[in-house]
N, CA, C and O of each residue as an XYZ file, in Angstrom:
352
protein
N       0.843     -1.183      0.000
C       0.000      0.000      0.000
C       0.884      1.241      0.000
O       1.817      1.350      0.795
N       0.584      2.163     -0.890
C       1.361      3.388     -1.025
C       1.034      4.355      0.110
O      -0.129      4.529      0.475
N       2.071      4.982      0.662
C       1.890      5.969      1.733
C       1.217      7.214      1.160
O       1.453      7.564      0.004
N       0.382      7.886      1.957
C      -0.263      9.121      1.490
C       0.768     10.235      1.343
O       1.845     10.166      1.935
N       0.446     11.259      0.558
C       1.390     12.377      0.429
C       1.550     13.079      1.779
O       0.644     13.038      2.612
N       2.705     13.724      1.996
C       2.912     14.419      3.272
C       1.908     15.558      3.440
O       1.420     16.128      2.464
N       1.614     15.872      4.696
C       0.717     17.002      4.958
C       1.483     18.299      4.712
O       2.713     18.303      4.665
N       0.757     19.387      4.556
C       1.373     20.692      4.315
C       2.290     21.081      5.470
O       2.020     20.767      6.629
N       3.367     21.762      5.136
C       4.371     22.139      6.144
C       3.778     22.977      7.278
O       4.141     22.779      8.438
N       2.869     23.912      6.964
C       2.314     24.752      8.031
C       1.478     23.922      9.006
O       1.450     24.221     10.199
N       0.801     22.888      8.517
C       0.027     22.019      9.408
C       0.975     21.202     10.289
O       0.738     21.026     11.485
N       2.035     20.715      9.683
C       3.032     19.956     10.437
C       3.657     20.849     11.506
O       3.904     20.399     12.625
N       3.916     22.121     11.164
C       4.488     23.068     12.132
C       3.571     23.246     13.340
O       4.049     23.295     14.473
N       2.262     23.342     13.112
C       1.319     23.466     14.231
C       1.390     22.238     15.143
O       1.350     22.368     16.366
N       1.494     21.061     14.553
C       1.591     19.844     15.366
C       2.898     19.815     16.145
O       2.920     19.367     17.291
N       3.991     20.287     15.543
C       5.271     20.344     16.242
C       5.200     21.297     17.442
O       5.723     20.988     18.512
N       4.557     22.446     17.262
C       4.392     23.400     18.371
C       3.551     22.769     19.476
O       3.870     22.905     20.657
N       2.484     22.085     19.097
C       1.628     21.417     20.080
C       2.434     20.406     20.891
O       2.239     20.277     22.100
N       3.332     19.695     20.230
C       4.164     18.715     20.935
C       5.214     19.403     21.808
O       5.472     18.968     22.930
N       5.809     20.462     21.300
C       6.817     21.202     22.057
C       6.259     21.684     23.392
O       6.920     21.580     24.425
N       5.035     22.212     23.362
C       4.404     22.739     24.575
C       3.492     21.721     25.259
O       2.869     22.020     26.278
N       3.419     20.515     24.687
C       2.627     19.419     25.257
C       1.170     19.833     25.480
O       0.594     19.592     26.541
N       0.599     20.452     24.470
C      -0.786     20.894     24.538
C      -1.733     19.710     24.643
O      -1.494     18.638     24.088
N      -2.806     19.938     25.368
C      -3.924     19.003     25.392
C      -4.749     19.294     24.134
O      -5.153     20.434     23.907
N      -4.997     18.267     23.322
C      -5.680     18.442     22.044
C      -6.945     17.606     21.957
O      -7.041     16.525     22.538
N      -7.902     18.127     21.224
C      -9.008     17.315     20.738
C      -8.758     17.169     19.244
O      -8.811     18.148     18.499
N      -8.491     15.963     18.819
C      -8.209     15.680     17.414
C      -9.498     15.192     16.767
O     -10.075     14.191     17.192
N      -9.941     15.899     15.744
C     -11.132     15.518     15.002
C     -10.669     14.799     13.740
O      -9.931     15.363     12.933
N     -11.100     13.568     13.577
C     -10.662     12.743     12.452
C     -11.634     12.850     11.285
O     -12.796     13.215     11.460
N     -11.141     12.527     10.092
C     -11.969     12.625      8.893
C     -13.157     11.668      8.937
O     -14.147     11.882      8.237
N     -13.071     10.618      9.749
C     -14.201      9.678      9.855
C     -15.257     10.144     10.859
O     -16.240      9.442     11.098
N     -15.054     11.339     11.450
C     -16.022     11.904     12.389
C     -15.723     11.615     13.849
O     -16.361     12.191     14.730
N     -14.778     10.744     14.123
C     -14.425     10.435     15.516
C     -13.539     11.539     16.096
O     -12.930     12.309     15.353
N     -13.474     11.610     17.416
C     -12.586     12.550     18.099
C     -11.742     11.793     19.114
O     -12.183     10.813     19.715
N     -10.518     12.274     19.289
C      -9.575     11.692     20.233
C      -8.988     12.838     21.038
O      -8.527     13.826     20.467
N      -9.000     12.715     22.355
C      -8.447     13.757     23.221
C      -7.228     13.213     23.941
O      -7.261     12.125     24.516
N      -6.151     13.986     23.903
C      -4.934     13.576     24.574
C      -3.900     14.679     24.528
O      -4.119     15.733     23.932
N      -2.758     14.422     25.172
C      -1.667     15.391     25.225
C      -0.693     15.105     24.080
O      -0.219     13.980     23.921
N      -0.400     16.144     23.283
C       0.538     16.010     22.167
C       1.920     15.678     22.711
O       2.449     16.400     23.556
N       2.508     14.580     22.224
C       3.799     14.135     22.737
C       4.913     14.226     21.703
O       6.029     14.632     22.028
N       4.618     13.850     20.450
C       5.684     13.798     19.449
C       5.070     13.588     18.071
O       3.881     13.298     17.938
N       5.903     13.740     17.057
C       5.544     13.353     15.697
C       6.644     12.429     15.201
O       7.785     12.506     15.655
N       6.293     11.561     14.271
C       7.299     10.691     13.678
C       6.787     10.170     12.345
O       5.610     10.299     12.011
N       7.703      9.583     11.600
C       7.364      8.965     10.330
C       7.734      7.493     10.411
O       8.828      7.142     10.851
N       6.817      6.634      9.985
C       7.056      5.189      9.963
C       6.469      4.624      8.677
O       5.294      4.842      8.383
N       7.259      3.915      7.926
C       6.821      3.314      6.664
C       6.178      4.338      5.737
O       5.212      4.030      5.039
N       6.715      5.556      5.733
C       6.206      6.608      4.872
C       4.964      7.311      5.388
O       4.456      8.218      4.728
N       4.455      6.913      6.561
C       3.274      7.539      7.148
C       3.698      8.530      8.229
O       4.541      8.219      9.071
N       3.108      9.723      8.198
C       3.367     10.722      9.229
C       2.391     10.497     10.379
O       1.187     10.347     10.170
N       2.929     10.476     11.594
C       2.130     10.156     12.773
C       2.217     11.250     13.822
O       3.276     11.836     14.043
N       1.087     11.517     14.466
C       1.032     12.338     15.663
C       0.925     11.378     16.836
O       0.074     10.488     16.841
N       1.784     11.557     17.826
C       1.773     10.709     19.014
C       1.065     11.461     20.133
O       1.476     12.556     20.518
N       0.001     10.864     20.649
C      -0.741     11.445     21.773
C      -0.582     10.563     22.999
O      -0.525      9.338     22.895
N      -0.511     11.202     24.168
C      -0.572     10.486     25.441
C      -2.001     10.596     25.942
O      -2.537     11.694     26.090
N      -2.612      9.450     26.200
C      -3.988      9.405     26.677
C      -3.994      8.523     27.919
O      -3.800      7.311     27.826
N      -4.217      9.134     29.086
C      -4.223      8.372     30.344
C      -2.982      7.488     30.463
O      -3.092      6.291     30.728
N      -1.808      8.074     30.268
C      -0.493      7.412     30.349
C      -0.294      6.302     29.319
O       0.630      5.501     29.457
N      -1.128      6.237     28.307
C      -0.953      5.313     27.181
C      -0.564      6.135     25.955
O      -0.899      7.316     25.865
N       0.129      5.523     25.032
C       0.552      6.180     23.803
C      -0.369      5.747     22.659
O      -0.680      4.567     22.499
N      -0.790      6.732     21.875
C      -1.646      6.444     20.710
C      -1.065      7.152     19.504
O      -0.764      8.344     19.568
N      -0.906      6.434     18.412
C      -0.412      7.004     17.166
C      -1.593      7.297     16.247
O      -2.465      6.453     16.044
N      -1.603      8.508     15.697
C      -2.675      8.918     14.791
C      -2.047      9.291     13.457
O      -1.124     10.104     13.407
N      -2.540      8.706     12.386
C      -2.058      9.059     11.056
C      -2.463     10.499     10.749
O      -3.642     10.846     10.816
N      -1.486     11.328     10.415
C      -1.775     12.753     10.182
C      -2.750     12.960      9.034
O      -3.548     13.897      9.072
N      -2.706     12.112      8.016
C      -3.619     12.307      6.880
C      -5.065     11.964      7.251
O      -5.978     12.211      6.462
N      -5.282     11.400      8.440
C      -6.642     11.109      8.900
C      -7.186     12.192      9.835
O      -8.296     12.067     10.351
N      -6.403     13.255     10.051
C      -6.840     14.354     10.918
C      -7.581     15.387     10.083
O      -7.084     15.837      9.050
N      -8.785     15.765     10.541
C      -9.568     16.812      9.884
C      -9.300     18.170     10.527
O      -9.251     19.193      9.843
N      -9.124     18.169     11.862
C      -8.884     19.417     12.598
C      -8.337     19.081     13.981
O      -8.526     17.978     14.494
N      -7.659     20.058     14.566
C      -7.274     19.939     15.970
C      -7.769     21.168     16.711
O      -7.712     22.288     16.203
N      -8.250     20.937     17.907
C      -8.699     21.984     18.799
C      -7.798     21.916     20.023
O      -7.685     20.865     20.652
N      -7.156     23.028     20.365
C      -6.258     23.063     21.511
C      -7.073     23.368     22.760
O      -7.760     24.387     22.826
N      -6.995     22.488     23.742
C      -7.748     22.636     24.989
C      -6.932     23.319     26.087
O      -7.490     23.729     27.104
N      -5.627     23.446     25.893
C      -4.742     24.081     26.862
C      -4.987     25.588     26.861
O      -4.949     26.213     25.801
N      -5.241     26.189     28.041
C      -5.454     27.640     28.101
C      -4.211     28.416     27.653
O      -3.083     27.962     27.844
N      -4.431     29.582     27.061
C      -3.370     30.508     26.651
C      -2.366     29.903     25.669
O      -1.190     30.265     25.672
N      -2.833     28.994     24.841
C      -1.969     28.368     23.838
C      -1.633     29.367     22.736
O      -2.300     30.393     22.600
N      -0.620     29.072     21.966
C      -0.186     29.951     20.873
C      -1.155     29.926     19.696
O      -1.131     30.825     18.856
N      -1.998     28.918     19.628
C      -3.077     28.840     18.638
C      -4.195     28.014     19.261
O      -3.968     27.305     20.241
N      -5.388     28.097     18.706
C      -6.525     27.406     19.327
C      -7.131     26.327     18.452
O      -7.661     25.343     18.969
N      -7.066     26.486     17.134
C      -7.684     25.506     16.255
C      -7.010     25.549     14.885
O      -6.626     26.610     14.392
N      -6.879     24.379     14.292
C      -6.323     24.284     12.947
C      -7.161     23.279     12.175
O      -7.423     22.172     12.645
N      -7.577     23.688     10.979
C      -8.319     22.801     10.091
C      -7.370     22.296      9.023
O      -6.630     23.072      8.419
N      -7.393     20.997      8.794
C      -6.518     20.372      7.805
C      -7.266     20.326      6.469
O      -8.150     19.493      6.270
N      -6.906     21.212      5.578
C      -7.556     21.290      4.265
C      -7.105     20.116      3.410
O      -5.945     19.709      3.468
N      -8.005     19.582      2.634
C      -7.707     18.489      1.720
C      -7.587     19.052      0.307
O      -8.394     19.879     -0.116
N      -6.583     18.598     -0.404
C      -6.409     19.034     -1.799
C      -6.551     17.847     -2.722
O      -6.416     16.694     -2.311
N      -6.824     18.146     -3.966
C      -6.881     17.111     -4.998
C      -8.044     16.281     -4.860
O      -8.242     15.359     -5.651
């Protein structure tokens, strides 16, 4: 299976900032589900870009191309919401 194209750099930058400051996020997925957790890291595995969330001391990997939007729940964050636009 071919890996999806990388997400836009500005979207990746927002996720990196969220991880740097360990923001609490509500991640809205393209399938309509939501996942809430603390942003921990980003990584690439087998060509897939992943957001790593800590949820109740467990680690969860989320494919970045499956994210529709993130809402920052941490007060006084550097940004509050980012929508992941789809192209093509």
